[in-house]
C-alpha positions in Angstrom: -37.7 110.1 77.6 -36.5 109.4 74.2 -39.1 107.4 73.5 -41.5 110.5 73.8 -38.5 112.2 72.0 -39.0 109.7 68.9 -43.0 109.6 68.8 -43.1 112.7 67.6 -40.2 112.8 65.1 -41.1 109.3 63.8 -44.7 111.1 63.3 -43.7 114.1 61.3 -41.5 111.7 58.8 -44.4 110.1 58.1 -46.5 112.9 58.0 -43.5 114.3 55.2 -43.6 111.1 53.4 -47.2 111.3 52.9 -47.2 114.4 51.6 -44.4 114.1 49.5 -45.7 110.3 48.0 -48.8 112.8 47.4 -47.0 115.5 46.0 -45.2 112.6 43.3 -48.9 111.5 42.3 -50.8 114.7 42.0 -47.8 115.2 40.0 -48.2 112.3 37.6 -52.0 113.3 37.7 -51.5 116.4 36.2 -48.7 115.3 33.3 -51.0 113.3 32.7 -54.2 114.9 31.8 -52.2 117.3 30.3 -51.0 114.6 27.9 -54.0 113.1 27.5 -57.1 115.5 27.5 -56.1 117.0 24.0 -55.8 113.7 22.4 -59.2 112.9 23.8 -60.9 115.8 22.5 -59.4 115.2 19.1 -61.0 111.5 19.1 -64.1 112.6 20.0 -64.1 115.0 17.4 -63.1 113.3 14.9 -66.0 110.8 15.4 -68.6 113.2 14.9 -70.3 115.1 12.5 -70.3 118.7 12.2 -74.0 119.6 13.5 -72.7 117.1 16.4 -69.1 119.3 16.8 -70.8 122.4 16.7 -73.7 121.3 19.4 -71.5 119.5 21.9 -68.9 119.8 24.1 -65.3 119.5 23.3 -65.3 116.3 26.1 -68.9 114.8 24.6 -68.5 111.7 23.6 -69.5 111.1 19.8 -73.4 109.6 19.7 -71.4 107.2 16.8 -68.4 106.0 17.0 -68.8 103.8 13.7 -69.1 107.7 12.0 -65.4 107.1 9.6 -67.0 110.1 6.9 -64.2 112.6 8.7 -61.3 110.1 7.9 -62.2 109.2 4.4 -62.8 113.1 3.6 -59.3 113.6 5.0 -57.7 110.9 3.5 -59.3 111.7 0.3 -59.6 116.0 0.2 -56.1 116.4 2.0 -53.9 114.4 -0.6 -52.5 111.9 2.2 -51.5 108.9 0.0 -49.4 111.4 -1.9 -48.3 112.4 1.4 -47.3 108.9 2.8 -45.8 108.0 -0.7 -43.2 111.5 -0.7 -42.8 111.4 2.8 -42.1 107.3 2.8 -39.6 108.2 -0.2 -37.6 111.4 1.9 -37.7 108.9 5.0 -35.9 105.8 3.6 -33.4 107.7 2.2 -32.7 110.2 4.7 -32.9 107.7 7.4 -30.2 105.3 5.3 -27.6 108.2 5.1 -27.7 109.2 8.6 -26.7 106.3 9.3 -24.3 105.3 6.3 -22.5 108.7 7.3 -23.0 108.8 10.8 -21.8 105.2 11.4 -18.7 106.2 8.8 -17.8 109.2 10.9 -18.2 108.3 14.6 -16.1 104.8 13.2 -13.4 107.6 11.7 -13.2 109.8 15.1 -13.1 107.4 18.0 -10.8 104.4 16.2 -8.1 107.5 14.3 -5.8 109.6 15.9 -5.5 112.6 13.6 -3.8 116.4 13.9 -7.1 118.2 14.4 -9.5 115.8 15.9 -10.2 117.6 18.9 -11.1 120.8 16.8 -13.3 118.8 15.0 -15.1 118.1 18.0 -15.1 121.3 18.8 -16.8 122.3 15.5 -19.4 119.4 16.0 -20.7 121.1 19.6 -20.8 124.5 18.1 -23.0 123.1 15.3 -25.5 121.9 18.0 -25.2 125.3 19.7 -26.2 127.2 16.4 -29.8 127.9 16.1 -30.9 126.2 12.6 -33.3 129.5 12.0 -30.4 131.4 11.8 -28.9 129.7 8.9 -31.4 129.3 7.1 -31.3 132.1 4.1 -27.9 130.7 3.4 -29.1 126.9 3.3 -32.2 128.3 0.7 -29.6 130.6 -1.5 -27.3 127.1 -1.5 -30.3 125.0 -2.2 -31.3 127.0 -5.6 -28.3 127.5 -6.5 -27.9 124.0 -6.7 -31.1 123.7 -8.7 -32.5 121.7 -5.8 -35.2 123.9 -5.4 -38.8 122.2 -5.0 -37.3 118.3 -5.0 -37.1 115.6 -3.1 -33.8 115.3 -3.1 -33.4 119.0 -1.5 -35.1 117.2 1.2 -32.6 114.4 1.4 -30.1 116.8 2.0 -30.8 118.4 4.8 -32.5 115.6 7.1 -29.0 114.1 5.9 -26.8 116.3 6.9 -27.9 118.2 9.8 -27.6 115.0 12.9 -25.0 116.4 15.2 -26.8 114.4 17.8 -26.7 111.1 15.7 -23.0 111.7 15.1 -22.0 111.8 19.1 -24.2 108.7 19.8 -22.9 107.0 17.8 -19.4 107.3 19.2 -20.3 107.2 22.3 -21.7 103.6 21.3 -18.7 102.9 19.8 -16.7 103.1 22.5 -18.0 100.3 24.6 -16.8 98.0 21.1 -13.3 97.1 21.7 -10.5 98.4 19.7 -8.8 94.9 20.0 -11.5 93.1 17.5 -10.4 96.0 14.7 -6.7 94.3 15.7 -7.1 90.8 14.9 -9.2 91.7 11.7 -6.2 93.3 10.6 -4.3 90.5 12.0 -5.9 88.2 9.6 -5.9 90.2 6.6 -9.0 92.6 7.0 -8.8 96.3 5.9 -10.6 99.1 7.7 -13.8 99.3 5.2 -14.2 95.3 6.0 -13.8 95.8 9.9 -16.4 98.4 9.8 -18.9 96.9 7.4 -18.7 93.6 8.6 -17.6 93.6 12.4 -18.0 97.1 13.7 -21.7 98.2 11.8 -23.4 94.7 12.9 -22.6 95.7 16.4 -23.9 99.1 16.3 -27.2 97.8 15.6 -28.7 99.2 19.0 -27.5 102.8 18.4 -28.9 102.4 14.5 -32.0 101.5 15.8 -32.3 104.1 18.3 -31.2 106.9 15.4 -33.8 105.3 13.0 -36.3 105.6 15.6 -35.8 109.3 16.7 -34.4 110.8 13.3 -37.6 108.8 11.7 -40.2 110.5 13.9 -38.6 113.9 14.1 -38.6 113.7 9.8 -42.1 112.4 9.4 -43.0 115.2 11.9 -40.6 117.9 10.3 -43.3 120.8 8.7 -40.9 124.0 8.3 -38.4 122.3 6.0 -40.6 120.3 3.4 -43.2 123.5 3.5 -40.7 125.7 2.2 -38.1 123.2 -0.5 -41.0 121.4 -1.6 -44.3 123.2 -2.3 -45.4 121.4 -5.0 -45.3 118.1 -3.2 -47.0 117.0 0.1 -45.3 115.2 2.8 -47.7 114.1 5.3 -47.1 116.7 7.6 -47.7 119.4 5.0 -51.1 117.6 3.8 -52.6 118.4 6.9 -51.9 122.2 6.3 -54.2 121.4 3.2 -57.0 121.9 5.8 -56.3 125.3 6.7 -58.0 126.9 3.5 -61.3 124.5 2.7 -61.4 122.3 6.0 -60.6 125.7 8.1 -64.2 125.5 9.9 -64.4 122.0 9.4 -62.7 120.6 13.5 -64.3 117.6 13.2 -62.2 116.7 9.9 -59.1 118.8 10.6 -59.2 115.8 13.9 -59.6 112.9 11.8 -56.7 113.5 9.6 -54.5 114.2 13.1 -55.3 111.1 13.7 -54.5 109.4 10.7 -51.1 111.2 11.0 -50.2 110.4 14.6 -51.2 106.4 14.2 -48.4 105.4 12.3 -46.0 107.1 15.4 -48.0 105.5 17.7 -47.3 102.0 16.5 -43.9 102.6 15.1 -42.7 103.6 18.8 -44.9 101.1 20.7 -43.0 98.0 18.9 -39.4 99.8 19.1 -39.7 101.6 22.5 -37.7 99.1 23.9 -34.4 99.4 21.2 -34.9 103.5 22.0 -34.1 102.8 26.0 -31.7 100.4 25.0 -29.5 102.4 22.8 -29.7 105.5 25.0 -29.0 103.5 28.2 -26.1 102.0 26.6 -24.6 105.3 25.4 -25.2 106.9 28.6 -23.8 104.4 31.0 -20.5 104.5 28.6 
């Protein structure tokens, strides 16, 4: 009787496992389709001629995979060379400033005890909860009052000063660095600056790499701030917006420009993804 009782039960469990496995793979297929189908349509459209794009469906492959005229038009008429140059300058200076300010702030908050330390952490938490849009009027007035409107400096200051998440990531990672290293260095005559620069900062390389990649992609893709604070010069994100006018109906050119913008971030992510996972998991485990 025991065997007869367990047989239907084991069959039921097997059916549940099969159903759960099928649902899991079905959800993965749906997620992959939602992610890949728009990208595939953009790739197909970028290689089509205007006549071919108008006469074929979005999922129809192009007749000629060596038609690079759309890419040349997008790069030349969209001012993408200027966009890449300005983006590179803003990106490099902003990331350097973010790492420098973030690591120093994290070192001070983690290694020093001072009055109001809990208040500072609380204010950081509040800052992450306040939507950035709510402070845009005050931010614009401040930037304009400083005479920085329509300059790359305005973007650099904004990108450097709005990354509380990076400070939290540095703090989480820094907590895994023993304070005994600081004490040993101080016994050898090192001051706090030497300890930070020669000992702590090199040990923060995984966290720095994570912040640089995540922050770099965010700056690279940012549209609102460059469009508002630097209207006379294009970044790579606002260069695409130029297609709205003369190329508003030429979706094959817009698709080519989109691929040009996507390729650098895709290559960077494929080569540096292990640093992202390493930095995030280290902070999470701690």
